[in-house]
C-alpha positions, 0 to 999 in steps of 0.5 A, a space after each residue: 309759817 314754820 312746817 313744824 308749827 302745831 295744829 289742832 286739825 288738818 284738812 285740804 281746804 279751809 273756807 273762811 265765811 259761810 255766805 253764798 260764796 263760802 257755801 257755794 265753794 263748800 258745795 263744789 268741793 263736796 261734790 268733788 270729794 275734796 276735804 274741807 272745813 268752813 269757819 263762819 264768824 257768825 251764828 248763822 249762814 248767809 252773810 249778807 243774805 239774811 231772810 227773817 220769817 214774818 207770818 207766811 212770808 219773809 222779809 229780806 234785811 240783806 239781799 232783796 232780789 235776784 238781779 239779772 235773768 241770765 248767767 249761772 245763778 239765775 239758771 241754778 235758781 230756775 232749775 231748783 224752782 226757787 224763784 217766785 213769779 212775783 217781781 219786786 219794784 224799786 224806787 217807783 210809785 209816788 214822789 212826795 214833796 215836803 209840802 204834801 203834794 205828790 208827783 207820780 213817777 210815771 208823769 212826763 216830768 219824772 220820766 223826762 228827768 229819769 231819761 236824762 239820767 238813764 242816757 247819761 249813765 248809758 254813755 258812761 258805760 260806753 266810756 269804759 267799753 270803748 276805752 276812751 277812743 271816741 271820748 275826751 274824759 278828764 282824769 278822775 272825773 266822777 259819775 256824779 259830776 258827769 250826771 250833774 253837768 248833763 242835767 244842767 245842760 238839759 235844764 238850760 235847753 228846757 227853759 222851764 218856768 221856775 216851779 217846773 224847774 224846781 220840781 225837776 231838780 227835786 226829782 233829780 236829787 232824789 235819783 242821785 240819792 237812789 243811785 247812792 243806795 244802788 251803788 252803796 256809796 256816800 256820794 255819786 261824786 266818789 265813783 269813777 266815770 271811766 270805770 263805771 262800765 266795768 259792771 254789767 247786769 247779767 241779762 234783764 234786771 227783772 227784780 226777781 223774788 224768791 218763793 221762800 226768801 233769799 235764804 232758800 238759795 243758801 239752804 238748797 246749796 248747803 243741803 249736802 254739806 255735812 254739819 261737822 264741816 261747818 263751824 259757826 261762831 268761829 271767826 278767823 284771826 289769822 291766815 299764815 301762808 308760805 310764799 316759798 314751798 320746798 315741794 308741791 305737796 307741802 301744807 301751805 296754810 295755817 288758819 287760826 280762829 279767835 278761839 285758838 283753833 289752829 287748822 293746817 291746810 293746803 289752801 284757804 278760800 276767804 270769802 269775807 267782805 271787802 269791808 272786813 278786808 279793809 279792817 283786817 287784812 294787814 293783821 290777818 295775812 302773814 306774809 302780807 298781801 302784795 302792795 298792789 292788792 293792798 292798794 286796791 283793797 284800800 281804794 275800792 269803795 265799800 259803802 253802807 246801805 241799810 233797810 227800814 222795814 215797816 209792817 202794818 195790820 193792813 195797808 193804809 195806801 191804795 192798792 195801786 201805789 207801789 211805793 213812796 219816794 221822798 224828794 229833798 225837803 223844803 224849809 218848814 219851820 212850822 213842822 217838828 224837827 226830825 233827826 238828821 238821819 231821816 234826810 238820808 232815807 230815799 223812800 219806801 217800796 211796797 213789798 210785792 208779796 206782802 202788800 202791808 209791808 213797806 221796805 225803806 232804804 237809807 245810805 251813807 252817814 244816815 245809814 251808819 247813824 240809824 244803827 244806834 237808834 232803837 227800832 221802836 224810835 225809828 218807827 216813830 220818826 219814820 211815821 212822822 216823816 211819812 205823815 209830813 210828806 203825805 200831809 195827813 196822819 199815818 198810823 204807827 207800824 205794828 213792827 219795825 225791822 232795821 238792818 245794821 250792816 256797818 256795825 256788824 264787824 263781820 260785814 261792815 257795809 253793803 257792797 263794793 264800788 269803783 272810786 275815782 281813787 282807784 283810777 288815780 291809783 291805777 287799781 280796780 276790781 280786777 287788780 284783786 284777780 291777779 294771782 300771788 305766786 309762790 316759789 317751789 324750788 326752781 318752779 313757780 305755782 300759784 299760791 293765793 288768788 283773790 276772787 269774788 264780787 269785785 272781780 266779775 264783769 257781770 253784775 255787781 251783786 255779790 251772790 251772782 258773782 261769787 256763785 259764778 266764779 266758784 263754778 269756774 275754778 280749775 282746781 282747788 289748790 292755792 286760792 283765796 276767794 273774797 266775796 267783796 
């Protein structure tokens, strides 16, 4: 970047993205009296937080719950009285078989399978914390393979009759698909066993809900942000930065939007998702990011999770039911064939604060495919799926809402995960936290640093991570913060 490059506007810091990381950054800078501009590609703030009003409540097309009751974000939400006393449920209720029978998630059979998975995942966490000093783990071993091996060992020890074994296998397969949603991956066989324990929940995972929707958190953070500082519909095309500085007071960053607006700044805070970085980092940054960071961006996982939300005039289920979870289908040639994407639906949870709404989850290839199907058609096929599994006629929903995170070019997926490829390449989320150094004559100074969802060891939900890290930035110069 030539210092003589023309520019249209001058500020101290440019923030790219107005999700929770970008808004929290702006609020922090506002409080510090630091000049800034936010460039947001979409026509709204929030990023992957997307609350949609429905009657007297909200449905969440993005982030659903506040996970973890400790840490900076939980404390902030309590201080601002944003949290409801209603807690959600996830993956609970009836486990539906394709033959019309149901297994309660509270039965001994279901609980036994769940305990095997829980204990196995707990062991996975220990592998990372103890750095393998007490364990013999094969290189590039996946979480999925380790879960499968432990489950097969459990089945061999039980020696159950064939029908019981079959039901346990169906519950296990459902749990594996549920974990795919939970980890935003196409398969648990993609995730690194050695690095599984890198993420932790901040406190207890209580599925806390917001009184006025998740967006109330963004609105509260944004209360003091000037409207003239926030530029909606302003996607950033390029970020040009200096890797050598003549002086420490040199303006170091030139940000250009797709509309051709050029903003000169001392620093840039980039809060776009890892999904976006995967698609644009080579073209966006000039000079390019260091090779090791590019390797981390390319090898970290960033899968797709979408929601299918069904609203009814009144619930057609008993008030005690908290959800309908779909077990792997059997071969039923007498039944009408359903689209392949329906097989990727894990199930539907009753929305705790609106008992006539079901929230469905779908991941992987199915999540990508469903984005191209009209919502009315989705509602029809999902009704057929539920009718098949309930073995009775189910009414059509009044409304069907679906998210489309993969086809959204400013999001391109759900959230990150650590793959076996990361292990093979010797990179992880922490790789992106290493600073990029710029030379100032004979001195050196941090020029760029990548921080965000992947970089905290506490919790793997981007809102908590982004918020927590932004409160700990020691100064406001030479940082890029990416909400991956």
